[in-house]
N, C-alpha and C positions, 0 to 999 in steps of 0.2 A: 957702555950703554946696552949693548947686546946682552951682556950678562944679566943686567937688571931686568930686561924684558923676559928672559927665560925664567928667572926666578919668580916673577909675578905670575906668569902663566901656570907654573907648577903650583903656586899657592892657590890660585883660583880654581884649579881642577880638584884640589884636595877638599874644597868646601862641599862639593856635590857627592863625594864618595861616602859609602856607608861606613859606619864605625866598625862593622863586622867584616869589612873588606880587607884586602891585602894591605900591609903597611906601606906608607909612602916612601919613596926613595929620598935619601938624604940629599939636601941641596947644598951646594958649595957656598960658603960664607961670602958676604960682600963687604966692601970697605965702608968706613964711617962716612966718607964723603958721599958715597952713593946713597946711604941711608938719609942723610941730611938734604938730599937733592929735592927741590920743589917739584920737579917733573915726576919723580917717583911718588911723591905724596898725592898728587892729583890723580895719578893712575890707580893707586890703591883706593882712593875715595870713589872713583867711578866704578871700580869692581864691586865694592860693597853695595852701592846703589843697585847695580844690576842683579845682585843676588837677592835682595829684598823684593824688587819689582822687575821681573824679567820682561824685557821688551819684545822679544820674539817668542811667540807661543805657537807651537805646531798644532793646527786644528785637525790634522790627519791622524793624530795619535789615537789609539783605541781607548774606549771608555773603560773605566775601572770596574770590573765585575769580579765574581767569585773565582773565575778561571784565570784572570790575568792581573790579579792584585800585585802591585809593586810592594814587596815586603822590605824594600830598602829604607822606607820612612819609619821612624820610631813612632810617630803619631798614628799612622795607619795601623801598625801592629797593635798598639795599645787599644784602639777603638775596636778592632776585631776581637781581641781577647776579652774586652769588657762585654761585648754583645754576646759572646759565647757563654760567659759567666751568667749573664742575665737570663738567658734561655734555660740554663741548667737550674737556676733558682726558681724560675716559673714552673718548670716541670716538677720540681720537688713540692711546690705549693699545690699543684693539681693533685698529686698523689695524696697529700695530706687531706685535701678536701674530700676525695673519694673515700678515704679511710674513715673519716669522721662522719660523713653523711650516710653512706651505705644506701639502704632502701627507705630511709626515713623521709617523710613528706616535708619536714622542716630541715632546711639545708643551711650549712655554714659556708660563707664565701670569703676567700682571701683575695678578692679582686683588688682591694685598695693597696695590697702589698705587692702587687705584680709590678715587675720592672718594665715589661714590654707587653702592650695590649695585643691580643690575638689578631685583631684586624690590622694593626700596624706591622705585625710580624708576618709578612707575606712569603717569607722563605720556607716556612714549615706549614704545609696544609694538614699534616698529620696532627700537629698541636692544636689547630683550630677545631678539628673533630673532637679531640679529647676535651677541649674547653666547652664545646657545645653539649657534650654528653653530661656535664656536671649540672646543666640547667634543667629545670623541670620541663618535661615534655607535655605540652597541652593536649596532644593527640593520643596520649597513652591512656587507656581506660582505667578508671579507678578500680582498685581491687575491692571486692565486697567485704563488708565488715565481718570479721570472724567472731563466732560466739564462743565464749569460754566453756570449759567442761561443765560448769554448774548449770548451764542451759539458759542463762539470762544475763543481761547487763542492766545497770542502773539501780535506782533505789526508789521505794515508795510508788508513787503514781507513774514514774518515768521508767518502770521496768519494761524491757523489750526482750521477748523470748526468741528462740530460734524459729518459731512458727509465725513470727510477725509477717504480715502481708508484704510490707515494703522490703524487708530483709530477704524474704524468699524470692520476691520478684527480681531483685538485683542479682541474687545468686543464680537464678535461672537464666538471666540475660548473659551472665559471665560463662555459664556452662555451654551456651550455644557455640562458643569457639571450639568445642570438642567435637562438633559435628564433622562429617566427612567433607573433604575439600570441595567436592562437586556440589554440595548444598550451599546455595547462596543465602547467607543469613543477613546480608546488608551491612551498612556502616552506621553505627550510632554514636559517632564522635560528638562530644559536647552535649549529649542528651542523657538524661537520667531515665533509662528504659527499665521497665519492670514487667516481667511476664508472670502471669499466674501459673500455678501448678497445672491446671487443666490445659492451658494453651501449650505449655512446655512439653507435657507428656504427649499431646497430640502431634506436635512437631517432631518429637523424638521417634514416635511410632512411624510417622510418615517417612522420615529419613531411613529408618531401618527397612521399611517396605521397599523404598526406592533402591536401596543397595541390593536387596535380594532380587528385585526385578532386573536390575542391570546385570547381575551375575547370571541370571537365567538367560537373558538375551545374548550375553557373550558366549555362554555355553552352547546355546542354540546355533549361533553363527559359526562356532568352531566345529560343530558336529552335524551340520546339515548342508545339503547342497542348495545352490541358488539357481538363478535362471541359466547362466552360462558359466558357472563355476562349481567346483566340487570341494568338499571338505577335505582336511588333511589326510584322513584315513583312506578316503577314496582315491586321492592322488597317489598315496603310497601303493595301493593295489595296482593302479595303472602303471606306475613306475616299475613294479615288480614284473609285470607282463612284458615290458620292454626289455628289462634286464635279462629275463629268461629266454628272450628270443621269440616269444609268441607274436609280438608286434615289433616292427622295426621303428616306427615313429607314430606319434599321435598328433593329428592336425586339429583344426578348429571345430567348433560346434556348428552343425548345419540344421539342427532341428531341436526345438524345445516344446514341451507340452506340460500339462498339469501334473503328470506323474513321472516324467523322465526327461533326461537331456541326452541327446545323441551326438557323438563325436565321430569324425572320420579318422581312420587310421590305416597305415600301410602294414600288410600282413607279413609274418615271418614264417616260423615253422614250429611244430609241436612234435617232439619225439621223432624227428626226421620225416615227419609228414607235413607237406606243404599246406600253408594256410592261404585262403584266398588273397589275391594281390591287394584288393581293397576291402577293408572291413568297416563295420559300423559298431561303435561301442555304445550300448544303451545303458545309461546310468540311471537307476531308479532313485528318485529324490527321497531323501530321508527326513523331510520336514514333517511327515506324518499327517499334515493337515488334509491332504487330498485323499488319504487312505482311511479316514474315519468313517466315511460312508461307502467304502468299497468292500467291506468285509462280507457283504451278502454274496459276492461272487466266489468266495473261497471257503467260507465256513460250512456251506452245505455241499461242497464238492467232496465226494467220498475219498478222493485221493489225498486230500489234505485235512480232512475233518478231524482226525485224531490229533494232528499236530497243531491245529488252530488254537490260539490262545489270545483272547482279547486283552489279557493283562500284560502281554508283551508285544506291543505294536511294532517294534523294530524287527521282530521275527517275521511279522506279516509281510514286511517289505521284501525280505529275502525270499520268502515263500512265493511272493508275487513274481519275482524274477524266475524262480524255479518253475512256476506254473507256465510261464510263457515258453520256457525252454522245452518242456514236455509237449506242449501244444504244437510248437513248430516241428518237433520231431515226428509227431503223428502226421502232420500235413505233408512234410517232406516224404514220408514213407508212402503216402497215398498219391504222390506226384502232383500235388497242388503247388503252383508257383508261389514261393515264399522265401524269405531269407534262410540261409543255411547256418545252423548253430555251430560255432567254433569252440567256445569255452564259456563256462559260467564260474564267476568268482564272487560269492556272496550276493551283493545286489548289482553286480556289473555283468552284463550279458554281451558277449562278443559274437557278432553275426557277420555274414557276408553282406557286402554293400550293394544295394540295388541302384545302379547308375554307372557312369563312366567318367574317368578323369576327375574325380572328386566332385562331380556334379550329380546330385541325387536325381533319381527319376521323378518326373512330375506326377502330382496326384490327378485323379480323374476330374477333380473340381477345378484344377488350374489349366489343364491342357484343352486345346481346341482340336477336336477330331472331326473327320468327315462323317457324313451320315452312315456310310458303309462301315467305317471303323467303329463308330459308336454302336451300331447294331451288333457287330462282332463282339465288342466288349460286353454287351448285355448278355449274350448267350454264354460267354466265358464265365461271367459272374454267376449266372444261373447254374451252370455246370459245377462250378466250384462250391456253391452253397449246397448242392445235392451231395457232392463228394464229402464235404465237411460234415454234413449231418449223418449220412448213411454209412460212409466208410470210416471216417475218423471219429464218429460218435461225438461230435462237437457242435456247439452253436457259437458263432463268433461273438454275439452279445453287444457289439459296438460297430457293426458293419455300416459304412456309409462311404460317400465319395471321397472323404478325407483319409480313409484307411485303405484305399486301393490305388496302386501306382500303375502307370503305363510305361512299360519298358520293353524294347525289342518286339513290339507288336503284340504284347500279351499283358494281361492284368495280373498284378501281384498283390497278394494279401499281406498286410502287416498289422502289427499291434494286436496280438491275440492273447495278451496277458490276462484279460478278463473272460476269455472263452470258457464255457462250462459245458457239461454233458447234458443231453436232453432230459435225463432223469432228475436234473436239478429242480428243486421246488418251483423255480421261476424260469426254467429253461425255455418253455414254449412261449412265455411272454417276451423273453429276449429275442427269440426267433421271429415273432410277429413284428417286433420293433425293427429288426433288421430288414425284414421284407418290406415294411412301409418305407424305410429310408431308400432302399434300392429302387422300389417302384416309383416313388416320387421323383427321384433324380433322373432316371431314364425317360420318364414321361415328360419331364421338363425340358430335356435336351432334344426331344422330337423323335424318340424311338417308338414307332407305332406298334411294334410287336410286344412292347412291355406290358405285362399283366399288372392288374391291381394287387394290393397287398393280400387280399383274401385268396385269390387264385395262386399267387406266388407262394403263400404259406402252405397251401395244400399240395402244390407241386413239389416243394422241397421236403416237407415232412411225410408225404404219403398219406396224410389223413384226408378225410372228406367231410370237412365241417361246412355246413350251410347255415346261413343266417341272413335275415332281412336287413339288419343294420350292424354297425360296428360294435355297439354295446353288447348285443346278443352274441356276436362272434367271440368277443373277449370273455364273456361269461362262460361259454363252452370251453374255451382254452383253460380257464381257471378250474373248471370242473374236471378236465382231464388231468391237470397237474395234481389235484387231490387224489385222483385214482391212478396212482403211479403204476400199479401193476397192469391195469387196462391199457394205459398208454404204451407200455413196453410191448404188449401183445399186438396192439394195432400198428405199431411201428414196423411190424414184419410184413405188412401188406406191400404190394408192388406200387411203386410211385409211377405216375405217368412219365413217358419218355418224350423228349423234345429233340428235334434234329435241326441242324444248321449246315448249310453247304460249306461255310467257312470254318466251322468248329468241329464238325463230325458228329456222330451219334453220341448222345449223353449216356452216362452209366445208368444201368437199370438195377433195381433192387433184386436181391436173390431171394426166391420164394422159400 
């Protein structure tokens, strides 16, 4: 009986094995009596029933997916092969559809011959896209009708030429796609838009103008300085100064104006000569807007008159920086407190820094001084104006409390790029304006010794102009400017001297 049980077990195992598996081991034959046994027949019947309807199903077995398909079943293999064949057949149909349809508006579809619908075939997203591409895209704009070489289509009364209003309108609408990307032409999906030639030409000209304007703005941004930034060429010049050792480092911007931007820097050396420990880098702006009305300060200056060219405004900016350098050199030679010039590179002027520890000296407008210090400051300014006019042969032309610094108990003059000589056609007018600014400021802060603008003008220039009102005073100044030779002769007269215990005797004119 044990032998029969072993044989049945081996036969039952052979049912579940794959036909492509290893061959079964040969079983030992059994006797005829065992074959005719009723107990063996019942056992074989139970085994057959269990094969058709398994009683114990393992719910923990993994689901059948593409990664864990059991290829031991013939049915499963056949289904997989059939599905792969259907996909290949559908792919071939799609290729035929594309080949036959092309760009034609009328399309041929083999949808009824497909074996697997694209929405049912979820395994291939790429096939879905290919199928959708074969359909007509409702959002694709219709191409305008092309006109044959003969210039018209149709016959009789239905002739349509290439100049037809509707045809031209649709062509113009299609041409709008050729505009620059930054031009917003809108979305006309589903609408039969038509643009007349006049409207299309106006839009085309507008787009062309906008492109040129954008290019000019970009060029202006790349080649001009801003409030606290410089253009690439200016940065390169500043980097070269650092690489050459003229400057050790360049710090942030501490002053901005209409005409320039001023940075703080740490000095180095030039040809083994020490540069001031703290320097100020004055970068004249290259935007040109602020210099359009400033040419009157330079075109009539004999030092730059021959080099002045209104046709080359960028040269004016460099000339402006050179003008300030020469004016500072004159002032420094006369002993007037002012920044010391270090080096000039095109429109970049490096000077000594007026201040301490990266903190600029305050302006007279900003600082609060005692009455005695303010009185001393007034006499210093008066003395410097006389020195500037008589010894340096200059007129500041923009002197005010904003261009005078207070540092180490002294007044320092800055911003002399617009300074001109007294022989300038408007030199005396500029001097009178400076005298008015200085007189009004010191009278406002309570300096009782401050003279009015008429007295201060005569004290600085050495002239003796008397007038009952300001209009008559200015008229006489303009008359002197026209008589340039008489003005030069009268400037040789002695100017009145003023004394101050704090500042000492002022300089006198040489007779």
